[in-house]
N, CA, C and O of each residue as an XYZ file, in Angstrom:
728
protein
N      38.571    278.396     93.058
C      38.005    278.328     94.100
C      36.768    278.970     94.384
O      36.350    280.106     94.606
N      36.379    277.905     94.299
C      34.218    277.690     95.326
C      34.706    277.546     96.328
O      35.562    276.850     96.872
N      33.252    279.228     96.762
C      32.766    278.887     98.273
C      31.562    278.656     98.593
O      30.576    279.388     98.507
N      31.710    277.221     99.110
C      29.842    277.055     99.656
C      29.867    278.354    100.917
O      30.779    278.951    101.488
N      28.335    278.411    100.989
C      27.997    279.589    101.739
C      27.336    277.919    102.703
O      27.184    276.787    102.245
N      27.019    278.586    104.496
C      26.929    277.856    105.045
C      25.680    278.421    106.011
O      25.395    278.327    107.205
N      24.876    279.296    104.389
C      24.184    279.619    105.534
C      22.767    279.956    104.339
O      22.745    280.576    103.276
N      21.836    279.321    105.010
C      20.152    279.089    105.000
C      19.610    280.614    104.518
O      20.135    281.468    103.804
N      19.273    280.601    104.704
C      18.704    282.714    105.142
C      19.492    283.561    104.839
O      20.713    283.709    104.899
N      18.428    284.248    104.415
C      18.542    285.715    103.460
C      18.853    286.566    104.451
O      18.442    286.311    105.583
N      19.864    288.073    104.136
C      19.139    289.617    104.504
C      20.438    290.166    104.801
O      21.329    289.376    104.487
N      20.900    291.367    105.354
C      21.952    291.749    105.262
C      23.121    291.452    106.430
O      22.727    291.239    107.577
N      24.936    291.433    106.063
C      25.457    290.953    106.787
C      25.220    291.584    107.626
O      24.996    292.794    107.594
N      25.230    290.328    109.253
C      25.414    290.689    110.348
C      24.106    290.431    110.433
O      23.848    289.826    111.474
N      23.124    290.657    109.720
C      21.685    290.050    110.578
C      21.612    288.328    111.730
O      21.086    287.860    112.740
N      22.482    288.034    110.711
C      22.599    286.334    111.743
C      24.233    286.676    112.033
O      25.157    287.047    111.309
N      24.091    286.328    113.598
C      25.273    286.330    114.612
C      24.944    285.984    115.464
O      23.800    285.927    115.917
N      26.399    285.515    116.071
C      26.204    284.012    117.526
C      26.579    285.047    118.072
O      27.202    286.002    117.608
N      26.020    284.767    119.524
C      26.801    285.492    120.637
C      27.269    284.620    121.389
O      26.935    283.436    121.342
N      28.302    285.218    122.360
C      29.234    284.079    123.084
C      29.065    284.265    124.731
O      28.868    285.419    125.112
N      29.111    283.499    125.462
C      29.031    283.923    127.139
C      30.797    284.040    127.678
O      31.732    283.309    128.004
N      30.581    284.962    127.565
C      32.059    284.560    128.510
C      31.841    285.313    129.794
O      31.169    286.243    130.241
N      33.330    283.881    130.389
C      33.074    283.778    131.587
C      34.015    285.069    131.934
O      34.943    285.588    131.314
N      33.349    285.392    133.262
C      33.670    286.529    134.639
C      35.642    287.014    134.722
O      36.573    286.395    135.239
N      35.623    288.196    134.053
C      36.771    288.392    133.672
C      36.961    289.361    132.539
O      36.213    289.566    131.583
N      37.786    289.757    132.754
C      38.265    290.762    131.030
C      37.612    290.349    129.578
O      37.728    289.323    128.907
N      36.892    291.547    129.372
C      36.002    290.516    127.937
C      37.301    291.228    126.961
O      37.675    292.401    126.935
N      37.864    289.904    126.107
C      38.506    290.233    125.078
C      38.529    289.476    123.605
O      37.748    288.538    123.441
N      38.901    289.643    123.156
C      38.994    288.599    122.021
C      39.208    286.958    122.364
O      38.691    285.964    121.854
N      40.114    287.097    123.362
C      40.395    285.518    123.399
C      39.830    284.679    124.133
O      39.881    283.450    124.158
N      39.233    285.492    124.789
C      37.572    284.759    126.010
C      36.877    284.747    124.490
O      36.571    283.741    123.849
N      36.728    286.011    124.127
C      35.461    285.632    123.818
C      35.339    283.852    122.532
O      34.348    283.151    122.328
N      36.516    283.730    122.064
C      37.076    282.933    121.037
C      36.835    281.152    121.877
O      36.384    280.078    121.480
N      37.365    281.607    123.050
C      37.447    280.339    124.224
C      35.886    280.362    124.507
O      35.637    279.214    124.873
N      34.748    281.076    124.521
C      33.558    281.343    125.183
C      32.785    280.392    123.038
O      31.748    279.729    123.023
N      33.247    280.528    122.307
C      33.468    280.156    121.024
C      33.420    278.811    121.431
O      32.362    278.304    121.803
N      34.777    278.020    121.379
C      35.169    276.976    121.456
C      34.004    276.012    122.178
O      33.407    275.050    121.696
N      33.900    276.592    123.454
C      33.297    275.567    124.655
C      32.028    276.024    124.650
O      31.320    276.134    125.651
N      31.699    276.317    123.438
C      29.818    276.222    122.708
C      28.857    276.616    123.959
O      28.091    275.811    124.490
N      29.023    278.084    124.383
C      28.499    278.491    125.237
C      28.107    279.504    124.208
O      28.886    280.458    124.209
N      26.843    279.621    123.057
C      26.928    280.286    122.575
C      25.501    279.936    122.056
O      24.823    279.093    122.644
N      25.144    280.454    121.179
C      23.350    281.198    120.382
C      23.965    281.712    118.902
O      24.857    282.442    118.471
N      22.767    280.740    118.359
C      22.821    282.268    117.454
C      21.518    282.357    117.102
O      20.671    281.540    117.463
N      21.182    283.844    116.025
C      20.541    284.449    115.493
C      19.711    284.966    115.118
O      19.175    285.316    116.170
N      18.886    285.471    114.054
C      18.382    286.561    113.490
C      17.845    287.856    114.516
O      17.801    289.019    114.114
N      17.570    287.565    115.477
C      17.011    288.080    116.198
C      16.518    287.939    117.684
O      16.522    288.967    118.360
N      16.131    286.868    118.206
C      15.805    287.274    119.516
C      16.866    287.109    120.637
O      17.806    287.876    120.428
N      16.977    286.584    121.423
C      17.966    286.711    122.547
C      17.696    285.633    123.088
O      16.560    285.253    122.807
N      18.539    284.636    124.086
C      18.331    282.836    124.406
C      18.587    283.157    125.278
O      19.171    284.226    125.455
N      18.180    282.189    126.374
C      19.416    281.913    127.328
C      18.728    279.901    127.891
O      17.685    279.415    128.327
N      19.643    279.570    127.630
C      19.466    278.122    129.175
C      19.978    277.683    129.267
O      21.024    277.610    128.621
N      19.376    276.588    130.787
C      19.711    275.505    131.659
C      19.147    274.750    131.814
O      17.937    274.925    131.962
N      19.918    273.018    131.884
C      19.196    272.143    132.847
C      20.194    271.816    133.517
O      21.328    271.514    133.146
N      19.563    271.909    134.940
C      19.992    271.562    136.336
C      21.538    272.141    136.022
O      22.509    271.631    135.463
N      21.378    273.033    136.448
C      22.075    274.531    136.854
C      23.104    274.454    135.946
O      23.916    275.161    136.544
N      23.985    273.918    134.364
C      24.248    273.556    133.442
C      24.073    274.452    132.433
O      22.907    274.503    132.044
N      24.822    275.160    131.889
C      24.959    276.467    131.269
C      24.689    275.466    129.511
O      24.613    274.245    129.377
N      24.623    276.295    128.672
C      25.120    275.989    127.817
C      25.711    275.626    127.166
O      25.179    275.816    126.072
N      26.897    274.990    127.015
C      28.013    274.239    126.668
C      28.720    273.148    126.765
O      29.659    272.608    126.181
N      27.534    272.832    128.287
C      27.983    271.952    129.182
C      27.562    270.661    128.812
O      26.740    270.245    127.996
N      28.812    269.799    130.122
C      27.762    268.819    130.395
C      27.227    267.996    131.372
O      27.851    267.682    132.386
N      25.871    267.556    131.065
C      25.476    267.491    132.595
C      25.413    266.064    132.660
O      25.275    265.482    131.584
N      25.529    264.980    134.328
C      26.411    263.664    134.461
C      24.989    263.668    135.126
O      24.173    264.461    135.596
N      25.176    262.206    134.876
C      24.367    261.518    135.767
C      24.376    260.052    136.021
O      25.083    259.447    135.215
N      23.663    259.149    137.111
C      24.435    258.243    137.340
C      23.187    257.327    135.987
O      23.595    256.727    134.993
N      21.593    257.506    136.411
C      20.846    257.164    135.738
C      19.848    257.874    135.165
O      20.299    259.007    135.000
N      18.766    257.821    134.783
C      17.902    257.961    134.137
C      17.133    259.023    134.920
O      17.035    258.606    136.074
N      16.565    260.178    134.797
C      16.062    261.453    135.966
C      15.453    262.176    135.197
O      15.533    262.274    133.972
N      14.586    262.900    136.212
C      14.118    264.146    135.181
C      14.815    265.306    135.740
O      14.687    265.427    136.958
N      15.502    266.161    135.157
C      15.561    267.545    135.314
C      15.102    269.167    135.261
O      14.253    269.665    134.521
N      15.905    269.813    136.247
C      14.696    270.856    135.753
C      15.247    271.826    135.002
O      16.450    272.084    135.039
N      14.289    272.511    134.169
C      15.110    273.509    132.760
C      14.494    274.408    133.353
O      13.558    274.343    134.150
N      15.412    275.809    132.671
C      15.399    276.975    132.848
C      15.002    277.665    131.189
O      15.648    277.135    130.284
N      14.264    278.493    130.868
C      14.601    279.361    129.913
C      14.627    280.402    129.798
O      13.944    280.670    130.787
N      14.867    281.354    129.375
C      14.124    283.037    128.257
C      15.012    283.255    127.648
O      16.240    283.183    127.694
N      13.872    283.685    126.737
C      13.509    284.339    125.846
C      12.996    286.462    125.605
O      11.976    287.120    125.806
N      14.564    286.802    125.039
C      13.715    288.223    124.837
C      13.338    288.026    123.012
O      13.777    287.127    122.295
N      12.412    289.154    122.597
C      12.864    289.211    121.150
C      12.136    290.534    121.272
O      11.405    290.946    122.173
N      12.635    291.261    119.802
C      12.503    292.374    119.642
C      11.614    292.431    118.407
O      11.490    293.550    117.909
N      11.027    291.504    117.876
C       9.627    291.058    117.043
C       9.637    289.874    117.606
O      10.609    289.280    118.072
N       7.396    289.189    117.506
C       6.787    288.438    118.282
C       7.127    286.906    117.814
O       6.969    286.662    116.618
N       7.539    285.961    118.589
C       7.989    284.784    117.821
C       6.600    283.950    117.943
O       5.870    284.444    118.802
N       6.034    282.770    117.278
C       5.274    282.047    117.611
C       5.927    280.537    118.423
O       5.580    280.067    119.507
N       6.943    280.042    117.483
C       7.229    279.283    118.518
C       8.647    278.305    118.910
O       9.403    277.602    118.238
N       8.535    278.736    120.609
C       9.263    278.551    121.474
C      10.060    276.939    121.637
O       9.275    276.474    122.464
N      10.760    276.161    121.471
C      10.674    274.824    121.664
C      11.763    274.633    122.499
O      12.516    275.510    122.922
N      11.836    272.730    122.844
C      13.064    271.961    123.659
C      13.007    271.139    123.417
O      12.204    270.293    123.813
N      14.332    270.980    122.215
C      14.616    269.360    122.365
C      15.410    269.215    122.775
O      16.192    269.966    123.358
N      15.404    267.664    122.463
C      16.127    266.828    123.119
C      16.868    265.669    121.833
O      16.070    265.009    121.167
N      18.206    265.522    121.603
C      18.392    264.558    121.134
C      17.787    264.349    119.127
O      17.409    263.460    118.364
N      17.998    265.512    119.125
C      16.693    265.516    117.763
C      15.358    265.590    118.043
O      14.586    265.850    117.120
N      14.897    265.386    119.283
C      13.055    265.489    119.127
C      12.559    266.135    119.757
O      12.853    266.372    120.929
N      11.348    266.749    118.899
C      11.235    267.925    120.799
C      10.422    267.749    121.910
O       9.268    267.331    121.812
N      11.134    268.144    123.321
C      10.911    267.139    124.180
C       9.656    268.886    124.919
O       8.832    269.037    125.821
N      10.036    269.432    124.246
C       8.658    270.540    125.230
C       8.361    271.427    124.232
O       9.334    271.649    123.511
N       6.621    272.449    123.712
C       6.695    273.170    123.591
C       6.194    273.797    124.658
O       5.590    273.418    125.661
N       6.723    275.291    124.070
C       6.523    275.798    125.411
C       5.790    277.073    124.647
O       5.688    277.200    123.427
N       5.180    278.222    125.921
C       3.722    278.939    125.691
C       4.527    279.586    125.923
O       5.441    279.347    126.712
N       4.307    280.898    125.057
C       4.524    282.125    125.204
C       3.497    283.193    126.051
O       2.483    282.717    126.562
N       3.736    284.404    126.163
C       2.815    285.180    126.625
C       1.772    286.644    125.360
O       2.069    286.944    124.203
N       1.147    286.944    125.823
C       0.510    287.734    124.664
C       0.839    288.689    123.583
O       0.144    289.161    122.684
N       2.017    288.840    123.888
C       3.091    289.582    123.290
C       3.821    288.928    121.800
O       4.140    289.246    120.654
N       3.807    287.545    122.971
C       4.515    286.384    121.975
C       6.378    287.664    121.800
O       6.516    287.932    120.606
N       7.161    288.106    122.389
C       8.145    288.461    122.739
C       9.375    288.405    123.904
O      10.466    288.975    123.951
N       8.792    287.585    124.698
C       9.312    287.624    125.836
C       8.828    285.916    126.448
O       7.624    285.829    126.210
N       9.349    284.518    127.158
C       9.927    283.790    128.087
C      10.388    284.047    129.047
O      11.275    284.882    129.224
N       9.776    283.258    129.981
C      10.632    282.949    131.251
C       9.876    281.922    131.992
O       8.948    282.189    132.755
N      10.363    280.596    131.706
C      10.100    279.622    131.963
C      10.863    277.968    132.528
O      11.639    277.251    131.897
N      10.450    277.824    133.524
C      10.428    276.402    134.387
C      10.198    274.776    134.080
O       9.385    274.292    133.292
N      10.508    274.549    134.356
C       9.834    272.687    135.064
C      10.796    271.778    134.731
O      11.977    272.112    134.642
N      10.257    270.206    134.460
C      11.315    269.269    134.360
C      11.504    268.579    133.075
O      10.520    267.877    132.840
N      12.456    268.511    132.097
C      12.833    267.019    131.500
C      12.541    266.086    132.024
O      12.429    266.117    133.249
N      12.301    264.889    131.304
C      12.681    263.414    131.850
C      13.982    263.159    130.663
O      13.631    263.267    129.488
N      14.936    262.945    130.838
C      16.661    262.445    130.185
C      16.581    261.430    130.280
O      16.613    261.035    131.445
N      16.405    260.185    129.005
C      16.406    259.186    129.563
C      18.012    258.375    129.130
O      18.252    257.315    129.707
N      18.832    258.809    128.329
C      20.104    258.624    127.866
C      20.880    259.870    127.494
O      20.839    261.048    127.849
N      21.634    259.130    126.606
C      22.547    260.818    126.665
C      22.550    260.981    125.148
O      21.842    260.431    124.305
N      23.634    261.976    125.003
C      22.685    263.389    123.814
C      23.035    264.256    123.886
O      24.257    264.374    123.809
N      22.019    265.703    124.125
C      21.470    266.855    124.195
C      19.823    267.338    124.033
O      18.789    266.949    123.489
N      20.526    268.919    125.244
C      19.662    269.187    124.839
C      19.076    271.038    124.169
O      20.265    271.251    123.933
N      18.694    271.766    123.925
C      19.409    272.471    124.070
C      17.185    273.820    123.180
O      16.071    273.362    122.924
N      17.468    274.610    123.132
C      16.254    275.560    123.778
C      16.217    276.565    122.128
O      17.194    277.266    121.866
N      15.136    276.515    121.251
C      15.090    276.917    120.131
C      13.891    277.968    119.048
O      13.412    277.240    118.179
N      13.530    278.969    118.982
C      12.592    279.853    118.650
C      12.815    280.212    117.158
O      13.873    280.102    116.537
N      11.408    280.742    116.616
C      11.085    280.823    115.050
C       9.968    281.028    115.079
O       9.068    280.868    115.904
N      10.072    281.487    113.898
C       8.098    282.403    113.086
C       8.878    281.115    112.053
O       9.780    280.279    112.112
N       7.846    281.624    111.134
C       7.267    280.822    109.728
C       8.048    283.094    108.898
O       9.163    283.119    108.377
N       7.383    284.190    108.979
C       7.525    284.502    109.019
C       8.624    286.276    109.547
O       8.251    286.742    110.624
N       9.398    286.808    109.074
C      10.368    287.717    109.892
C       9.139    288.576    109.120
O       8.377    288.250    108.210
N       9.304    289.921    109.956
C       8.538    291.124    109.499
C       9.727    292.340    110.449
O      10.496    292.281    111.409
N       9.264    293.337    109.475
C      10.696    294.317    110.207
C      10.436    294.636    111.786
O       9.414    294.961    112.390
N      12.098    294.355    112.304
C      13.349    295.109    112.183
C      13.743    293.586    111.688
O      14.806    293.267    112.222
N      13.328    292.750    111.005
C      14.644    291.689    110.916
C      13.884    291.638    109.631
O      12.673    291.512    109.448
N      15.013    291.785    108.654
C      14.909    291.157    106.970
C      15.526    290.126    106.372
O      16.535    289.941    105.691
N      14.367    289.320    106.955
C      15.061    287.835    106.185
C      13.562    286.944    106.115
O      12.413    287.354    106.277
N      13.953    285.895    105.881
C      12.839    284.530    105.498
C      12.261    284.875    106.426
O      11.284    285.619    106.348
N      12.697    284.445    107.448
C      11.932    283.742    108.949
C      13.184    284.261    110.196
O      14.412    284.192    110.133
N      12.500    284.656    111.027
C      12.668    285.151    112.746
C      13.590    283.378    113.092
O      13.274    282.329    112.531
N      14.594    283.517    114.020
C      15.069    282.322    114.666
C      16.016    282.711    114.975
O      16.751    283.573    114.494
N      16.092    281.978    115.987
C      17.399    281.581    117.514
C      17.216    280.041    117.711
O      16.159    279.411    117.681
N      18.493    279.576    117.920
C      18.886    278.500    118.899
C      20.322    278.250    119.537
O      21.449    278.374    119.057
N      19.702    277.698    121.275
C      20.921    277.500    121.620
C      22.431    276.279    121.106
O      22.313    275.196    120.532
N      23.398    276.785    121.449
C      24.536    275.881    121.212
C      23.753    274.313    122.178
O      23.630    274.838    123.285
N      23.469    273.538    122.274
C      23.165    272.216    123.630
C      24.003    271.859    124.624
O      25.126    271.464    124.309
N      23.609    271.931    126.052
C      23.638    271.759    127.069
C      24.244    270.171    126.880
O      23.146    269.615    126.894
N      25.543    268.675    126.657
C      25.073    267.863    126.816
C      24.366    267.579    127.625
O      23.570    268.230    128.301
N      24.891    265.601    127.556
C      23.896    264.859    128.404
C      24.687    263.362    128.381
O      24.944    262.651    127.410
N      25.047    263.100    130.175
C      26.413    262.065    129.450
C      25.420    260.894    131.075
O      25.427    260.741    132.296
N      24.720    260.390    129.743
C      24.259    258.801    131.589
C      25.286    258.102    131.193
O      25.874    258.049    130.113
N      25.520    257.251    132.795
C      26.429    256.076    133.071
C      27.728    256.070    132.344
O      28.444    255.084    132.170
N      27.958    257.349    131.920
C      29.222    257.717    130.707
C      29.240    257.673    129.766
O      30.338    257.893    129.256
N      28.261    257.413    128.987
C      27.782    256.642    127.628
C      28.059    258.453    127.694
O      27.821    259.350    128.503
N      28.868    258.305    125.966
C      29.029    258.725    124.279
C      27.427    259.897    124.520
O      26.295    259.510    124.813
N      27.774    260.988    124.331
C      26.932    261.799    123.766
C      26.344    262.056    122.734
O      25.425    262.826    122.452
N      27.295    260.937    121.856
C      27.098    260.968    120.478
C      26.272    259.994    119.908
O      26.482    258.896    119.394
N      25.076    260.813    120.175
C      23.538    259.426    119.961
C      23.558    259.086    118.374
O      23.592    260.218    117.893
N      23.558    258.489    117.658
C      23.062    257.477    116.959
C      21.924    258.881    116.020
O      21.962    259.072    114.805
N      21.157    259.545    116.873
C      19.853    260.393    116.159
C      20.253    261.362    115.583
O      20.003    261.763    114.446
N      21.354    262.061    116.932
C      21.983    263.354    116.140
C      23.344    262.659    115.449
O      24.337    263.310    115.776
N      23.552    261.931    114.896
C      24.176    262.016    113.566
C      23.504    261.774    112.303
O      23.831    262.288    111.234
N      22.443    260.874    112.504
C      21.092    260.832    111.351
C      21.070    262.646    111.027
O      21.546    263.195    110.034
N      20.442    263.243    112.072
C      19.816    265.118    111.678
C      21.062    265.838    110.430
O      20.979    266.441    109.361
N      22.234    265.314    111.380
C      23.304    266.310    110.908
C      23.328    266.186    109.516
O      23.401    267.093    108.687
N      23.231    264.444    109.256
C      23.367    263.741    107.923
C      22.511    264.398    107.063
O      22.520    264.889    105.934
N      21.602    264.194    108.207
C      19.817    265.180    106.880
C      20.367    266.684    107.052
O      19.874    267.237    106.069
N      21.186    267.756    107.817
C      20.413    268.760    107.527
C      21.217    269.487    106.363
O      20.939    270.411    105.599
N      22.542    268.527    106.586
C      23.773    268.722    105.991
C      23.441    268.708    104.801
O      23.872    269.671    104.167
N      22.604    267.707    104.019
C      22.429    267.614    102.608
C      20.781    268.909    102.160
O      20.453    269.476    101.118
N      19.948    268.865    104.081
C      19.256    270.152    103.024
C      19.658    271.102    102.767
O      19.191    271.529    101.711
N      20.386    271.752    103.251
C      21.485    273.340    103.276
C      22.009    272.944    101.944
O      21.527    273.480    100.947
N      22.826    272.173    101.847
C      23.336    271.708     99.965
C      22.367    272.549     98.975
O      22.512    273.470     98.171
N      20.873    271.429     99.647
C      19.942    271.633     98.365
C      19.292    273.065     97.981
O      18.814    273.439     96.910
N      19.505    274.062     99.799
C      18.584    274.809     99.922
C      19.912    275.734     99.049
O      19.620    276.568     98.192
N      21.127    275.475     99.369
C      21.994    276.831     99.320
C      22.235    276.800     97.875
O      22.605    277.818     97.289
N      22.080    275.885     97.376
C      22.406    275.800     95.835
C      22.002    275.565     94.532
O      22.452    275.089     93.490
N      20.359    276.383     95.232
C      18.722    277.449     94.470
C      19.545    278.731     94.101
O      19.878    279.168     92.999
N      19.806    279.276     95.592
C      20.197    279.844     95.833
C      21.462    281.544     94.662
O      22.614    281.907     94.898
N      20.556    282.013     93.647
C      21.521    282.943     93.052
C      23.647    283.938     93.189
O      24.016    285.073     93.494
N      24.444    282.542     92.724
C      25.195    283.095     93.695
C      26.324    283.701     92.487
O      27.454    283.378     92.123
N      25.260    284.827     92.082
C      25.798    285.984     91.362
C      27.237    285.719     90.464
O      27.170    284.636     89.881
N      28.198    286.267     90.277
C      29.091    285.031     89.465
C      29.372    284.499     89.220
O      29.257    284.318     90.432
N      30.423    282.570     88.133
C      30.669    281.240     89.055
C      31.280    281.535     88.146
O      32.219    280.829     87.779
């Protein structure tokens, strides 16, 4: 049997992590897995993220009757400098966010125009990693805050195309890594 690795980044085991926001109550394997199932997560090899749209946290669905601008809130903390924090909406860069002098923290709110069903998320990265991140680059991404306008499906055609392209890129990238024995 051949296993396909789903990691495009290099680094020691445990460097790339998923954090899940567990609802108030007892912390347990079950509550963590439920948070994972609900998409209340972010993935990272360093920076810590938090994001919401109109008070709706990561993994939830914002339901709108009409197109509108909605308030977002984004936070980042990192042990190494980050160069590019941005908001993405259904596969497009919705807003570049400005970092302070040290480039290791961000706390900002503003508005996002929402014109159709889809999703919004926060990403942060830098082209090169530096110690103590032992990887090719530094990254973090939240799971989406989903958006449903007038009850329309949030599965936007752009999302499907991005997913398809991302899968192809992932297979090409990981296919070029040395795998040891075959």
